[in-house]
C-alpha positions in Angstrom: 93.2 108.2 118.4 94.1 105.0 120.0 93.2 101.8 118.0 89.8 100.4 119.3 89.7 96.9 120.5 86.1 96.3 119.2 85.0 95.1 115.9 84.6 97.7 113.4 80.7 96.9 113.2 80.2 97.3 116.8 78.8 100.4 118.4 81.4 102.9 119.5 81.9 103.8 123.0 82.2 107.5 122.4 80.1 109.8 120.2 80.8 110.5 116.5 81.6 114.0 115.3 82.1 115.7 111.9 86.0 115.8 112.3 86.3 112.0 113.0 84.1 111.1 109.8 85.8 113.8 107.7 89.2 112.3 108.7 88.1 108.7 108.2 86.8 109.5 104.8 90.3 110.7 103.7 92.0 107.7 105.4 90.2 105.2 103.2 91.8 104.5 99.8 90.5 102.8 96.7 91.6 99.2 96.7 95.0 99.0 94.6 97.2 96.0 94.0 100.6 96.1 95.4 103.8 96.0 93.2 105.3 92.7 92.4 107.7 91.8 95.0 111.2 91.5 93.6 113.6 90.1 96.2 117.0 91.8 96.3 119.5 89.7 94.8 121.7 88.3 97.6 124.3 87.2 95.4 124.1 90.4 92.9 124.3 88.0 89.8 124.2 88.9 86.1 121.1 86.8 85.6 118.1 85.6 87.4 117.5 82.2 86.1 120.3 81.2 83.5 123.5 79.8 84.5 126.4 82.4 85.2 129.3 79.9 84.9 131.0 82.3 82.3 131.1 85.0 84.8 132.7 83.0 87.6 136.3 83.1 87.1 138.8 85.9 86.1 141.8 84.8 83.9 144.4 87.4 84.8 147.1 85.6 82.5 145.0 87.0 79.6 146.0 90.6 80.4 148.5 91.6 77.7 149.6 94.6 75.7 149.5 94.2 72.0 151.6 97.0 70.3 149.8 99.3 67.8 152.0 100.4 65.0 151.4 103.3 62.8 153.4 103.8 59.5 152.9 107.4 58.1 154.7 108.4 54.9 156.3 111.8 55.1 158.8 113.9 52.9 162.5 113.9 53.9 162.5 117.3 55.5 159.3 116.7 57.4 160.6 113.4 58.4 163.9 115.1 59.7 162.0 117.7 61.5 159.7 115.0 63.2 162.8 112.9 64.2 164.4 115.8 65.8 161.4 116.6 67.8 161.0 113.0 68.8 164.7 112.8 70.1 163.8 115.8 72.1 160.4 114.4 73.5 162.3 111.0 74.2 164.8 112.5 76.1 162.4 114.6 78.1 160.1 111.4 78.4 163.2 109.3 79.4 164.0 111.8 82.3 160.4 111.9 83.6 160.0 108.0 83.5 163.4 107.6 85.4 162.7 110.2 87.8 159.0 109.6 88.5 157.6 106.3 87.0 160.6 103.9 87.5 160.6 104.3 91.5 157.1 103.8 91.9 157.1 100.6 89.7 160.0 99.3 91.6 158.4 99.6 94.9 155.3 98.1 93.7 157.1 94.9 92.3 158.1 94.2 96.0 156.3 91.3 97.6 153.2 92.8 99.4 151.4 90.8 101.9 150.2 92.4 105.2 147.6 95.2 105.3 150.0 98.0 106.0 152.1 97.1 102.9 148.6 97.0 101.0 147.9 100.4 102.1 151.2 101.5 101.0 150.7 99.9 97.6 147.2 101.8 97.2 149.1 105.0 97.8 151.7 104.2 95.4 149.2 103.1 92.5 147.6 106.5 93.4 150.8 108.3 93.0 151.5 106.3 89.6 148.3 107.4 88.4 148.9 111.1 89.2 152.3 110.9 87.5 151.1 109.4 84.4 148.2 111.9 84.3 150.9 114.8 84.8 152.8 113.4 82.1 149.7 113.6 79.7 149.7 109.6 79.2 146.2 109.3 80.5 144.6 112.2 78.7 145.8 111.0 75.2 148.1 114.2 74.6 151.4 112.1 75.0 151.3 108.5 73.7 153.0 106.0 76.0 155.4 103.8 74.1 154.8 100.3 74.0 157.4 98.8 76.0 156.7 101.2 78.8 153.1 100.4 78.7 154.0 96.8 79.1 156.1 97.6 82.2 153.1 99.3 83.9 150.8 96.5 83.0 153.1 93.8 84.2 153.5 95.6 87.5 149.8 96.2 88.0 148.8 92.6 87.0 151.0 91.3 89.8 148.9 93.1 92.4 145.4 91.8 90.9 145.8 88.7 93.1 145.5 90.8 96.2 142.1 90.8 98.2 142.0 94.5 98.9 138.9 96.1 97.1 140.2 99.7 97.1 143.4 98.8 95.6 141.8 96.4 93.0 139.4 99.3 92.0 142.3 101.7 91.7 144.2 99.3 89.5 141.3 98.6 87.3 140.6 102.4 86.8 144.1 102.9 85.8 144.3 100.1 83.3 141.1 101.3 81.8 142.5 104.7 81.4 145.6 103.5 79.9 143.4 101.6 77.4 142.7 97.9 77.3 141.0 96.1 74.5 139.4 92.7 73.6 140.4 90.0 76.1 142.2 92.6 78.3 138.9 94.5 78.5 136.9 91.5 79.3 139.1 90.5 82.2 139.1 93.9 83.8 135.2 94.0 83.3 134.9 90.7 85.0 137.1 91.8 87.9 135.0 95.0 88.5 131.6 93.1 88.2 133.1 90.5 90.7 133.8 93.5 93.2 130.2 94.9 92.8 128.6 91.7 94.0 129.5 92.7 97.6 127.1 95.7 98.7 129.9 96.8 101.1 132.1 97.9 98.3 129.4 100.3 96.8 130.9 103.3 98.9 134.5 102.4 97.5 133.1 102.5 94.0 132.1 106.0 94.5 135.3 107.1 96.1 137.4 105.6 93.5 135.2 107.2 90.7 135.1 103.7 89.1 131.4 104.3 87.7 132.9 107.1 85.7 135.5 104.8 84.2 132.7 102.3 83.3 130.7 105.0 81.7 133.8 106.0 79.6 134.2 102.4 78.3 130.5 102.4 77.3 130.9 105.6 75.6 134.1 105.0 73.8 134.1 101.4 72.9 132.0 99.8 70.3 129.3 97.4 71.7 129.4 95.1 68.7 133.2 94.6 69.0 133.1 94.2 72.9 129.8 92.4 73.6 131.1 90.2 76.3 133.0 93.0 78.1 130.0 95.2 78.0 127.9 92.3 79.6 130.0 92.6 82.6 130.3 96.6 82.6 126.6 97.2 82.3 126.1 94.4 84.7 128.2 96.1 87.1 126.3 99.3 86.7 122.9 97.3 87.1 124.1 96.0 90.2 125.5 99.3 91.5 122.2 101.2 90.6 120.2 98.8 92.9 121.9 100.3 95.7 119.2 101.2 98.2 120.2 104.8 99.0 120.2 105.6 95.3 123.3 107.7 95.5 125.2 105.8 92.7 122.2 105.8 90.8 121.7 109.7 90.9 125.3 109.9 89.7 124.8 107.8 87.0 121.7 109.5 85.8 123.5 112.9 86.2 126.3 111.6 83.9 124.0 110.5 81.2 123.7 106.7 81.7 120.2 106.6 80.6 121.1 108.0 77.1 124.1 105.6 76.9 122.0 102.6 77.7 119.4 103.7 75.2 121.9 103.8 72.5 123.2 100.4 73.4 119.5 99.0 73.5 119.1 100.4 70.1 122.1 98.9 68.8 121.3 95.5 70.3 118.1 95.7 68.6 119.3 96.6 65.1 122.8 95.1 64.9 123.3 91.8 63.0 127.1 91.8 64.0 126.5 90.1 67.4 126.2 86.5 68.4 122.6 85.9 69.7 123.5 84.5 73.0 125.9 87.8 73.5 122.9 90.1 72.3 120.5 88.4 74.8 122.7 88.8 77.8 123.4 92.3 76.9 119.7 93.1 76.7 119.2 91.5 80.2 121.9 93.8 81.7 120.7 97.0 80.0 117.0 96.3 80.9 117.9 95.5 84.4 119.9 98.7 84.8 117.2 100.8 83.2 114.7 99.2 85.6 116.8 100.0 88.8 117.3 103.6 87.6 113.7 104.1 87.6 113.9 104.6 91.3 115.8 107.9 90.5 113.4 110.8 90.5 115.0 112.6 87.4 114.5 109.3 85.4 110.6 109.7 84.7 111.0 113.0 82.7 114.0 111.7 80.8 112.6 108.3 80.0 109.6 110.3 78.4 111.9 112.1 76.2 113.4 108.7 74.9 112.4 105.8 72.6 112.5 103.1 75.5 108.9 102.2 74.9 109.2 101.6 71.1 112.7 99.7 71.8 111.0 97.5 74.4 108.3 96.6 71.9 110.9 95.6 69.3 112.9 93.6 72.0 109.8 91.8 73.3 108.9 90.9 69.7 112.2 89.6 68.4 113.2 87.9 71.8 109.7 86.5 72.4 111.0 83.0 73.0 113.7 84.1 75.6 111.6 84.1 78.9 114.5 86.2 80.9 114.6 88.8 78.3 110.8 89.0 78.4 111.0 89.0 82.1 113.4 91.9 82.4 111.3 93.6 79.8 108.1 93.4 81.9 110.0 94.4 84.9 110.8 97.5 83.3 107.7 98.3 81.9 106.1 97.4 85.4 108.1 100.3 86.7 107.5 102.6 83.8 103.7 102.2 84.2 103.8 103.6 87.6 104.8 107.1 86.0 101.9 108.9 84.9 103.2 110.0 81.5 104.9 106.8 80.8 101.6 104.9 81.5 99.7 107.2 79.1 102.4 106.6 76.3 102.2 102.8 76.8 98.3 102.9 76.7 98.6 104.3 73.2 100.9 101.5 72.1 98.7 98.6 71.0 101.5 96.6 69.9 103.0 96.4 73.6 99.4 95.7 74.8 98.9 92.9 72.5 102.3 91.4 73.3 101.6 91.4 77.1 98.4 89.8 76.5 100.0 87.3 74.1 102.6 86.3 76.9 100.0 85.8 79.4 98.3 83.4 77.0 101.5 81.6 76.1 103.5 81.7 79.3 101.1 80.2 81.8 103.7 78.3 83.9 105.9 81.3 84.5 104.3 83.1 87.3 106.9 85.6 87.9 106.6 86.8 84.2 102.6 86.6 84.5 102.6 88.8 87.6 104.5 91.7 85.8 102.5 91.5 82.7 99.2 91.4 84.5 100.5 94.3 86.9 101.4 96.4 83.9 98.2 95.7 82.3 96.2 96.5 85.5 97.9 99.9 85.7 97.1 100.8 82.2 93.4 99.6 82.0 92.8 101.1 85.5 93.7 104.6 84.2 93.0 104.6 80.4 89.7 103.6 79.0 90.9 103.4 75.5 93.5 100.9 76.3 90.9 98.7 78.3 88.2 98.8 75.4 91.0 97.9 72.8 92.2 95.0 74.7 88.6 94.0 75.2 87.7 94.4 71.6 90.9 93.0 69.9 92.5 90.8 72.4 89.7 89.1 74.5 91.4 90.2 77.7 88.7 88.9 80.1 88.9 85.5 78.6 92.6 85.4 79.0 92.6 86.5 82.5 89.6 84.1 83.3 91.8 81.1 82.0 94.8 82.4 84.2 92.5 82.3 87.0 91.2 78.8 86.5 94.9 77.5 86.4 96.2 79.3 89.5 92.9 78.7 91.5 93.8 75.1 91.2 97.2 75.7 92.4 95.8 77.8 95.3 94.1 74.7 97.0 97.2 72.5 96.6 99.5 71.7 99.2 102.8 73.4 98.5 105.4 75.5 100.0 104.6 79.0 101.2 106.8 80.7 98.7 104.8 79.2 96.0 101.5 79.8 97.7 102.7 83.6 97.8 103.5 83.6 94.2 100.1 81.9 93.1 98.1 84.3 95.2 99.9 87.3 93.6 99.0 85.8 90.1 95.3 85.6 91.0 95.3 89.2 92.6 96.9 90.7 89.5 94.6 88.8 87.1 91.5 89.6 89.1 92.4 93.3 89.1 92.8 93.5 85.3 89.3 92.0 85.0 87.8 94.5 87.5 89.4 97.5 85.7 88.0 96.5 82.3 84.6 95.8 84.0 84.4 99.7 84.8 83.2 99.9 81.1 79.5 99.4 80.5 80.1 97.2 77.2 82.3 94.9 79.2 80.2 94.8 82.3 77.1 93.8 80.5 78.6 91.0 78.4 79.9 89.0 81.4 79.6 85.3 81.1 78.3 82.8 83.7 81.8 81.4 83.9 83.2 84.6 85.1 80.6 85.1 87.7 81.1 81.6 89.0 84.9 82.2 89.2 84.6 85.5 91.0 82.3 83.9 93.6 84.5 80.8 94.0 87.6 82.9 94.3 86.0 85.3 96.7 84.9 82.3 99.0 88.5 80.8 98.9 90.1 84.2 99.5 87.8 85.0 102.4 88.2 81.6 104.2 92.0 81.8 103.7 92.1 85.6 104.7 93.5 86.6 101.4 91.9 89.9 101.6 93.5 91.7 98.6 92.1 88.9 96.2 88.6 89.1 97.9 88.6 92.9 97.6 89.5 92.8 93.9 86.8 90.4 93.3 84.3 92.6 95.2 85.3 95.6 93.2 84.7 93.6 90.0 81.2 92.5 91.4 80.5 96.0 92.1 81.2 97.0 88.6 79.0 94.4 87.2 76.1 95.4 89.6 76.2 99.0 88.7 75.7 98.5 84.8 73.4 95.5 84.9 69.7 95.8 84.8 66.8 93.6 85.1 67.0 90.4 82.7 70.7 90.4 82.4 72.8 87.5 83.0 74.4 89.0 86.2 71.0 90.0 87.6 69.7 86.5 86.9 72.8 85.3 89.3 71.6 87.6 91.9 70.4 84.6 94.5 73.8 82.9 94.6 75.5 86.4 94.7 73.6 87.4 97.6 74.4 84.3 99.5 78.0 85.0 98.8 77.8 88.5 99.8 76.1 87.9 103.0 78.8 85.4 104.2 81.4 88.1 103.3 79.8 90.5 105.8 81.2 88.5 108.5 84.9 89.1 107.4 86.5 91.4 109.7 88.0 93.8 107.2 86.7 97.4 106.7 87.4 97.7 102.9 85.9 94.3 102.3 82.6 95.4 104.1 82.5 98.5 102.3 82.6 96.9 98.9 80.4 94.1 100.1 77.6 96.7 101.1 78.0 98.4 97.9 77.2 95.5 95.7 74.3 94.4 98.0 73.0 98.0 97.9 72.8 97.7 93.9 71.1 94.2 94.2 68.8 95.1 96.9 66.6 97.2 94.4 65.1 93.9 93.5 62.5 92.7 95.9 63.6 89.1 96.3 67.2 90.3 97.2 65.7 92.9 99.6 63.5 89.9 101.1 66.5 87.6 101.5 68.5 90.3 103.3 65.5 91.2 105.5 65.2 87.7 106.6 68.9 87.6 107.7 68.9 89.3 111.1 72.6 89.4 110.9 72.6 91.8 107.9 70.1 94.2 109.3 72.1 94.4 112.8 75.4 95.2 110.7 73.8 97.7 108.4 72.0 99.5 111.3 75.2 99.4 113.7 77.4 100.9 110.9 75.2 103.9 110.8 77.2 104.9 114.1 80.5 103.9 112.6 83.5 106.5 112.7 84.2 105.5 109.1 82.2 107.6 106.7 82.5 105.3 103.8 80.7 102.5 105.9 77.8 104.8 107.0 77.2 105.9 103.5 77.2 102.1 102.0 74.9 101.0 105.0 72.5 104.0 104.3 72.4 103.1 100.7 71.7 99.3 101.3 69.0 100.4 103.8 67.4 102.9 101.3 66.9 99.9 99.0 65.4 97.7 101.3 63.1 100.2 102.9 61.4 100.9 99.7 59.3 97.8 100.7 56.9 98.4 103.8 57.0 94.9 104.9 60.4 95.0 105.8 60.4 97.9 108.2 59.6 95.9 111.2 63.1 94.6 111.2 64.7 98.0 111.4 65.7 99.2 115.0 63.5 101.6 116.8 66.4 103.9 117.3 67.0 104.4 113.5 65.8 107.8 113.0 68.0 109.1 115.9 70.8 107.5 114.2 70.0 109.3 111.0 69.6 112.5 112.7 72.9 112.2 114.4 74.7 111.5 111.0 73.0 114.5 109.8 74.5 116.7 112.7 77.8 115.1 112.7 78.4 115.5 108.7 76.4 118.3 107.4 77.9 120.2 104.5 81.3 118.4 105.1 79.9 115.3 103.2 77.2 116.2 100.7 76.8 112.6 99.4 76.3 111.1 102.8 73.9 113.8 104.0 71.9 113.3 101.0 71.5 109.6 101.0 70.8 109.9 104.8 67.8 112.0 103.8 66.7 109.4 101.4 66.7 106.7 104.2 64.8 109.0 106.6 62.2 109.6 103.8 61.4 106.1 103.3 61.2 105.4 107.0 58.9 108.3 107.9 56.8 108.2 104.8 55.5 104.5 105.3 55.3 105.3 109.0 56.1 101.8 110.3 58.7 103.3 112.8 57.2 105.3 115.6 59.1 108.5 116.1 58.9 110.7 119.2 58.1 114.3 119.2 61.5 115.0 120.3 63.0 113.4 117.4 60.7 115.0 114.7 61.4 118.5 116.2 65.2 117.9 116.2 65.0 116.6 112.5 63.0 119.6 111.5 65.4 122.0 113.2 68.4 120.5 111.5 66.5 120.6 108.0 65.6 124.1 108.4 69.0 125.2 109.5 70.7 123.1 106.7 68.4 124.7 104.1 69.2 128.3 105.2 71.2 129.8 102.5 73.4 131.4 105.2 74.5 127.8 106.3 76.0 126.8 103.1 76.1 128.6 99.4 77.9 125.6 97.7 76.2 124.8 94.4 76.5 120.9 95.1 74.9 121.4 98.4 72.0 123.5 97.2 71.3 121.1 94.0 71.7 117.8 95.8 70.7 118.4 99.5 68.0 121.1 99.4 65.5 119.4 97.0 65.4 116.1 99.2 65.5 118.2 102.5 62.5 120.5 101.4 60.5 117.5 100.5 61.1 116.0 103.8 60.2 119.1 105.6 56.8 119.1 103.7 56.2 115.6 104.7 56.8 116.2 108.4 54.7 119.2 108.3 51.8 118.1 106.5 51.8 114.2 105.9 52.3 114.5 102.2 51.1 111.6 99.7 54.6 111.2 98.2 56.4 107.9 97.2 59.3 106.2 98.8 62.7 107.1 97.3 
């Protein structure tokens, strides 16, 4: 169906149908807060905020080979047998080295400048790798003597100043396979990380199987002894796993990277052998890599079987003063909270819930951190009642979010950059969402303060005026929750006059979702005579509500009916109703019927109030058509659904009785 140019509250040019209304119901979704926007790192850096000068240069002169000497003690006979074996092996080795390795090293030591020669160098390094592999030097089955390893290293080091990515990755992988340690490992890791910073190199990393070599390093070396090298290795995997097509991430998960990262996360949390700065830098890379890997479908199940939640709790507790570690922890939590099972696990971890609230209270000036903390809390409180009630009973979550709203509402009206305004809006949106979710519970909704009500009205007004629809919608959802639970005499109901004025203004906002929520709150408040009177006095309200009965959106029709039901309880307001309202209601019944039991039933409530009080004149044709519809719909051959029979039938039969005999019954 082509998009209509009319406003959504104007009469449609075509007749409605049950198909249109039913489809519309399914196209409307509950208001949900968007995920925090994390811009892609154009520079693909190790850190978000801290300086990265330590990673800006690579000292190739550090590469060297230190001999490792073993001195076993054997008996003379054993020693002679070993000496003879060594002579034979040495002879075979020398022959293999002279015939296979030496020619390649000689060619590689030549001056290499142009592209053609670089391609030749790549092929020769590849051939060198194959020869070393066939000789058993890369598998550990044959030890490469120190002086020969030095020759290989020196030859390869001379090529590391070339600008060819494929060649550099081939050399790096060969050096890692030969075994590099300490400063050598740091230098190679730096080089590999440097190459990951260009997204165009990602395909080459796959082709050269460099990710496999990085995983081997992480599996075989000790993180306590190689902390700085691991920062670059894991940083490289973090950057590569952020690739948009997820190919590298899928390979990493398949090869067990999640388990490797979990193991190193545990070591970082428990080890006392690492410097605090190195440990902090490692945590940032590990957490960042885990977060990126959450985009891989297999990750959800695997994370559920691991101890990441418990480790995150430990990390956040012991690195509470490190804002970047906290940010990366919350980024990971924010992604995990989108997984159903992980969100359930987090909801039972009161320590993490308390930590998130503590961060919100103490990091007021760090909006990126606040956005993610509030996003996680919003996801958890929206799905798990026990977590919401825990935070209310033990953490004063509403007060914390209200304080946050005060700070960022002031920033919202300040003149600043567009980027800062976007961040401010995001903080407010996430904070209001958390409050709204907690207000789903009666004990919270009935204990609201005047400050919260006034904040919601003020924020809603600013958001509506500035067309920040997501904030306005979350405010309305919160007011809807409050209006549902609060009864006569409650603080919320005592504020109904200013609430009604605010809501009437929101009806002018051209946004379907906002109108649906506004009508819902007004419908709950209209049960009070003074609110109904205020609404009836506003011609605009009646026009919109009546017009929306012809809407193609079934949720708009339902909310409009609900509002009109409460207003039409009072006879004095019937004169404001349009003369065609009975026909409109009958058309809704004809269009919807059993396809929407709730809408059909509330339409009957409205018809009852209109027809019982007899202020609206109906034609014989209207009454006959309505009776025909009601008789058809209450025939058991029409619909045997239990919901239809228990909800629709009783009201329909009462209405039939009213139309047939003019019964003395009360308005609904």
